[in-house]
C-alpha positions in Angstrom: 15.4 35.2 13.3 14.7 32.3 11.0 17.2 30.4 8.7 17.7 31.7 5.2 18.8 28.3 4.1 17.7 24.9 5.2 20.5 22.3 4.6 19.7 18.7 3.7 21.6 15.5 3.9 20.4 13.0 1.3 20.8 9.3 2.1 20.7 7.5 -1.3 20.7 8.7 -4.9 18.6 6.2 -6.7 15.2 6.7 -8.3 13.6 8.7 -5.4 16.8 10.6 -4.4 17.4 11.7 -7.9 13.7 12.8 -8.1 14.2 14.9 -5.0 17.3 16.6 -6.3 15.8 17.2 -9.6 12.6 18.9 -8.2 14.6 21.1 -5.8 16.4 22.4 -8.8 13.4 22.5 -11.2 11.0 24.2 -8.8 13.6 26.2 -6.8 11.7 29.5 -6.6 8.4 27.9 -5.8 10.0 25.9 -3.0 11.8 28.8 -1.6 8.4 30.9 -1.6 6.5 28.1 0.1 9.1 27.1 2.6 10.0 30.7 3.5 13.7 29.6 3.1 16.1 28.2 0.6 16.7 24.4 0.6 20.0 23.2 -0.4 21.4 19.6 -0.6 24.7 19.8 1.1 25.8 16.1 1.2 24.6 12.9 -0.4 25.6 9.5 0.8 26.1 7.0 -2.0 27.8 3.5 -2.3 29.7 4.3 -5.5 31.2 7.7 -6.2 31.9 7.0 -9.9 28.5 5.6 -10.7 26.5 7.6 -13.4 23.4 9.5 -12.0 20.2 10.1 -13.6 20.6 13.8 -12.7 23.4 16.2 -13.0 25.2 16.6 -9.7 28.4 18.2 -8.5 30.5 15.2 -7.4 31.9 17.2 -4.5 28.5 16.7 -2.9 28.9 12.9 -2.8 30.3 10.9 0.0 30.5 7.2 0.9 30.9 8.1 4.6 27.6 8.3 6.5 29.3 10.3 9.4 29.9 13.2 7.0 26.1 13.5 6.6 24.7 12.5 10.0 27.2 14.5 12.1 27.4 17.6 10.0 26.3 20.4 12.4 25.2 22.5 9.4 22.8 19.8 8.2 19.1 20.4 9.5 17.2 17.6 7.8 18.2 14.1 6.9 16.3 12.5 3.9 16.4 8.7 3.9 15.7 7.2 0.6 17.8 4.1 0.9 15.1 1.6 1.7 15.2 -1.5 3.7 15.1 -1.9 7.4 18.8 -2.6 8.4 21.3 0.2 7.8 18.5 2.6 7.2 17.1 2.3 10.6 20.5 2.9 12.1 20.9 6.0 10.1 17.5 7.5 11.0 18.2 6.7 14.7 21.6 8.5 14.6 20.1 11.5 12.8 17.4 11.9 15.5 20.0 11.6 18.3 22.0 14.3 16.4 18.9 16.6 16.7 18.1 16.4 13.0 14.6 16.1 11.5 14.0 13.1 9.3 12.1 12.6 6.1 11.8 9.0 4.7 10.2 7.3 1.7 10.7 4.0 3.4 7.3 2.1 3.9 9.0 -1.2 5.2 10.9 1.0 7.9 7.8 3.0 9.0 5.6 -0.2 9.0 8.0 -2.3 11.1 9.7 0.3 13.3 7.7 3.5 12.9 6.3 3.5 16.6 9.8 3.3 18.1 11.4 5.9 15.8 8.5 8.4 16.6 9.1 7.9 20.1 12.9 8.5 19.8 12.0 11.6 17.7 9.7 12.9 20.4 12.5 12.3 23.0 14.8 14.5 21.0 12.2 17.1 20.1 12.3 16.4 16.4 9.8 14.7 14.0 9.7 12.1 11.2 7.9 12.9 8.0 6.9 10.0 5.9 4.4 11.2 3.2 6.2 9.5 0.5 6.2 6.1 2.2 2.7 5.3 0.9 1.2 6.2 -2.5 4.2 7.9 -4.2 3.0 11.4 -5.1 -0.6 10.9 -3.8 -1.2 13.0 -0.6 -2.3 10.3 1.8 -0.5 10.8 5.2 -1.4 14.4 5.6 -5.2 14.0 5.0 -5.4 11.1 7.4 -3.4 13.1 10.1 -4.9 16.4 9.5 -7.5 17.0 6.9 -9.7 14.2 8.1 -8.7 14.6 11.8 -12.3 15.5 12.7 -13.7 12.2 11.4 -14.0 8.7 12.9 -12.6 6.7 9.9 -15.0 3.8 9.3 -13.2 2.2 6.5 -10.3 2.7 4.1 -9.8 0.5 1.1 -7.1 1.1 -1.5 -5.1 0.1 -4.5 -1.7 0.8 -3.2 0.6 -1.4 -5.3 1.2 -0.3 -8.9 2.8 -3.7 -9.9 -0.1 -5.7 -9.3 -2.6 -3.3 -10.4 -0.7 -2.9 -13.8 -0.8 -6.8 -14.1 -4.5 -7.1 -13.4 -5.3 -4.2 -15.8 -3.3 -5.9 -18.6 -5.1 -9.0 -17.9 -8.5 -7.4 -17.9 -8.2 -4.8 -20.7 -5.7 -6.6 -23.2 -6.4 -10.2 -22.4 -2.8 -11.0 -21.4 -2.1 -13.9 -19.3 -0.3 -13.4 -16.0 3.3 -14.3 -16.9 3.2 -12.0 -20.0 1.7 -9.0 -18.0 4.4 -9.5 -15.4 7.3 -9.6 -17.9 5.9 -6.4 -19.4 5.7 -4.7 -16.0 9.4 -5.6 -15.3 10.4 -4.4 -18.7 8.8 -1.0 -18.1 10.3 -0.7 -14.6 6.9 -1.2 -12.9 8.0 -4.4 -11.2 11.4 -5.6 -9.6 13.2 -8.5 -11.0 12.2 -10.3 -8.0 8.6 -9.1 -7.6 7.5 -11.6 -4.9 6.8 -8.8 -2.3 4.3 -7.2 -4.7 2.7 -10.3 -6.0 2.2 -11.9 -2.6 0.7 -8.8 -1.2 3.4 -7.9 1.3 4.2 -4.5 -0.1 0.5 -3.6 0.1 0.4 -5.0 3.7 3.3 -2.8 4.9 1.5 0.3 3.4 -1.8 -0.8 5.1 0.1 -0.9 8.4 1.0 2.6 8.1 -2.4 4.0 6.8 -4.5 1.9 9.2 -2.3 3.1 12.1 -3.2 6.7 11.2 -6.8 6.0 10.4 -7.6 4.2 13.5 -5.1 5.8 15.9 -3.6 2.4 16.6 -0.2 0.6 16.6 -0.5 -1.9 13.7 2.0 -4.7 13.0 2.5 -6.5 9.7 1.5 -9.8 11.5 -1.9 -8.3 12.1 -2.7 -8.1 8.5 -4.3 -11.1 6.6 -2.4 -11.2 3.2 -3.2 -13.1 0.0 -1.5 -12.3 -3.3 -2.5 -12.4 -7.0 -0.3 -15.3 -8.2 -3.2 -17.6 -8.7 -5.5 -15.3 -10.5 -6.2 -16.4 -14.2 -7.6 -15.0 -17.2 -10.8 -17.1 -16.7 -11.3 -15.4 -13.3 -11.0 -11.8 -14.9 -13.4 -12.9 -17.7 -16.0 -14.4 -15.3 -15.7 -11.4 -12.9 -16.6 -9.1 -15.9 -19.5 -11.2 -16.9 -20.8 -10.9 -13.3 -20.2 -7.1 -13.1 -17.0 -6.9 -11.4 -13.3 -6.0 -11.8 -10.6 -7.9 -9.9 -8.3 -5.6 -7.9 -5.7 -6.3 -5.1 -7.1 -4.3 -2.4 -5.8 -3.3 1.2 -8.8 -3.0 3.5 -8.8 -1.6 7.0 -12.1 -1.3 9.1 -13.0 -0.7 12.6 -16.1 -2.2 14.2 -17.2 -3.1 17.7 -15.1 -6.2 17.9 -11.9 -4.2 16.9 -9.7 -3.8 13.7 -10.1 -5.9 10.6 -7.0 -5.6 8.4 -6.6 -7.5 5.1 -4.9 -7.5 1.7 -6.3 -9.8 -1.0 -7.6 -10.0 -4.5 -11.2 -8.6 -4.6 -14.2 -8.6 -6.9 -15.2 -5.0 -6.8 -18.4 -3.8 -8.8 -17.5 -2.1 -12.0 -19.5 0.8 -10.8 -17.1 1.4 -7.9 -14.4 4.3 -8.4 -11.7 1.9 -7.5 -12.6 -0.4 -10.5 -11.7 2.5 -12.9 -8.1 2.8 -11.3 -6.0 1.2 -14.1 -2.2 0.3 -14.9 0.5 1.6 -12.3 -2.0 4.1 -10.7 -2.9 3.9 -7.1 -5.9 5.1 -5.2 -7.2 5.2 -1.6 -11.0 5.3 -0.8 -11.8 6.6 2.6 -15.1 6.6 4.4 -15.5 9.0 7.3 -18.5 9.5 9.6 -18.7 13.1 8.8 -17.1 13.6 5.4 -18.7 10.5 3.9 -16.8 8.9 1.0 -13.6 10.4 -0.5 -10.9 9.1 -2.8 -7.2 10.0 -3.4 -5.9 8.9 -6.9 -2.6 9.3 -8.8 0.8 7.9 -9.6 1.8 5.8 -6.7 5.6 5.5 -7.6 8.4 7.0 -9.7 11.2 9.5 -9.2 9.2 12.6 -9.6 5.8 11.6 -8.0 7.6 10.3 -4.9 10.2 13.1 -5.0 7.2 15.4 -4.9 5.9 14.1 -1.6 9.6 14.2 -0.1 9.9 17.9 -1.2 6.5 18.7 0.3 7.7 17.3 3.6 10.9 19.3 3.3 8.8 22.6 3.0 6.9 21.6 6.1 10.2 20.9 8.0 11.6 24.4 6.8 8.5 26.3 8.0 8.6 24.3 11.4 12.3 25.2 11.9 11.8 28.9 11.1 8.4 29.3 12.9 9.2 27.1 15.8 6.1 25.1 15.3 5.4 22.5 18.0 6.2 19.1 16.4 3.2 17.4 18.0 3.9 13.8 17.2 0.4 12.4 17.5 1.4 8.9 16.5 3.1 8.2 20.0 -0.4 8.6 21.6 -1.7 5.7 19.6 -3.3 2.7 21.3 -3.0 -1.1 20.6 -6.5 -2.2 19.5 -7.8 -5.9 19.1 -7.4 -7.4 15.8 -10.4 -9.4 14.7 -9.4 -12.9 13.5 -10.1 -13.5 9.8 -12.3 -16.4 10.4 -14.7 -14.2 12.4 -15.1 -11.6 9.7 -18.0 -11.6 7.3 -17.2 -11.8 3.5 -19.0 -12.6 0.3 -17.1 -15.2 -1.9 -16.5 -16.1 -5.6 -15.8 -19.7 -6.0 -15.0 -21.3 -9.4 -14.8 -25.2 -9.6 -15.0 -28.1 -12.0 -17.5 -30.9 -11.3 -18.6 -34.1 -13.1 -21.6 -33.2 -15.2 -24.2 -35.6 -13.8 -27.4 -35.4 -11.8 -27.2 -34.5 -8.1 -23.7 -32.7 -8.3 -25.2 -29.2 -8.0 -27.8 -30.4 -5.4 -24.8 -31.6 -3.1 -23.2 -28.1 -3.5 -26.4 -26.5 -2.5 -26.8 -28.8 0.5 -23.1 -28.1 1.7 -23.7 -24.4 1.5 -27.2 -24.5 3.1 -25.8 -26.5 6.1 -23.6 -23.7 6.8 -26.1 -21.0 6.3 -24.2 -19.8 3.1 -26.7 -18.3 0.6 -26.0 -18.0 -3.1 -26.3 -14.7 -4.9 -25.1 -15.5 -8.4 -24.5 -18.8 -10.3 -22.8 -19.4 -13.7 -22.7 -22.9 -15.2 -20.7 -23.3 -18.5 -21.4 -26.2 -21.1 -19.6 -29.3 -20.0 -16.5 -30.5 -21.9 -15.6 -34.2 -21.8 -18.0 -34.7 -19.0 -16.7 -31.9 -16.7 -18.7 -28.5 -16.2 -17.2 -25.4 -14.9 -19.4 -23.7 -12.2 -19.0 -20.2 -10.8 -20.7 -19.2 -7.6 -20.9 -15.9 -5.8 -22.3 -16.0 -2.2 -23.8 -13.4 0.0 -21.7 -12.3 3.0 -21.3 -14.9 5.5 -18.9 -15.6 8.6 -15.6 -16.7 7.0 -15.3 -19.9 9.1 -18.8 -21.0 7.8 -17.8 -20.6 4.3 -14.5 -22.4 5.0 -16.4 -25.3 6.5 -18.7 -25.5 3.6 -15.7 -25.5 1.2 -14.0 -28.3 3.2 -17.2 -30.4 2.9 -17.4 -29.7 -0.9 -13.8 -30.7 -1.5 -14.6 -34.2 -0.2 -17.4 -34.8 -2.8 -16.4 -37.4 -5.5 -18.1 -35.3 -8.1 -16.0 -32.1 -7.4 -12.8 -32.5 -9.5 -11.1 -29.3 -8.7 -11.4 -26.0 -6.9 -9.9 -23.5 -9.3 -10.4 -20.3 -7.4 -11.6 -18.8 -4.2 -11.8 -15.0 -4.0 -13.6 -12.4 -1.8 -16.2 -10.0 -3.2 -16.6 -6.6 -2.0 -20.1 -5.8 -0.5 -20.9 -2.2 0.5 
């Protein structure tokens, strides 16, 4: 006989927690029908009992004592939406030891401690669901675990950070400078007051750890991901990229080849004809290539109360069905292997280079010689009219081993005629 009511303990009542609570009320009948049982929030852990909440909630449900939630024998599922990797990890571990299922929207926790927590879940015959940890309301975890399970994933490539995509879109479509676009993103709530994790690419790298782990059945660590942020992107780069037929996007890229896994997050010039080039503002998208399915793309809002809450409630429906139908938990992630990470210098990339050179005979010939010595071939060249004796030159190379390009760049920096290297970015080549 199954349970008529699945009881939930909610850890946190901020943006995501409020979204979960609102969806459970708003779509109560639909959730009950799909879950095969009612889903009721029994207790909510908060820091401040008196704080005003974005949703109307009975204050009797609130507590500041985690034990009231984690040790309540009537609570079946713990939903962790606190964030961070400190106390949240302690709560998740305790919940699993108390034989409770866990749902989390915490990308940092799953990226840094997911493997250990999933092992603990298996030990206690429970499971951790984390659809909401990447991509907000976009279904990404389930497709990689199940829908695309028959495929060998060749590449995944995505815009998985709404803050940086919003900034780059504003710079591209409205000719804003970086600082103005960032300030607007903060005003609209798309960026934190301290946006460094977003701007430096760390947020996207955490998400890539989770996605690449599933796509390539591998344990992936944050340290495995080469990371470069968008702090140095200027309006001139956006302008030249468009002139050359590209958009600039912060991409999280994972690939598997005969050498191992290539994992990187960096600003990328991507052809305007590619579907990811049309992903604007705070939207996210993941482009996945499988050896059977071919090219697929998942697109939508990557954050926010209701989109992220939607993923959490979908996980709750799964848990309810598993509890009532005694579904085997089958935590596939604990079977993952550790694979070799290919060093960045051994990867092949095409490059965009913007520099200033003294406008005199022989300057460009020296550039061509430095590239030629390292077998770097040029694909596109732009040279603008010189101002006060300085010419701005933009070059796009064909794909080359990164260490060869780095050596050519080192040589070029030593030329007296080269006054400044303004920008070095990678270019996506299919």
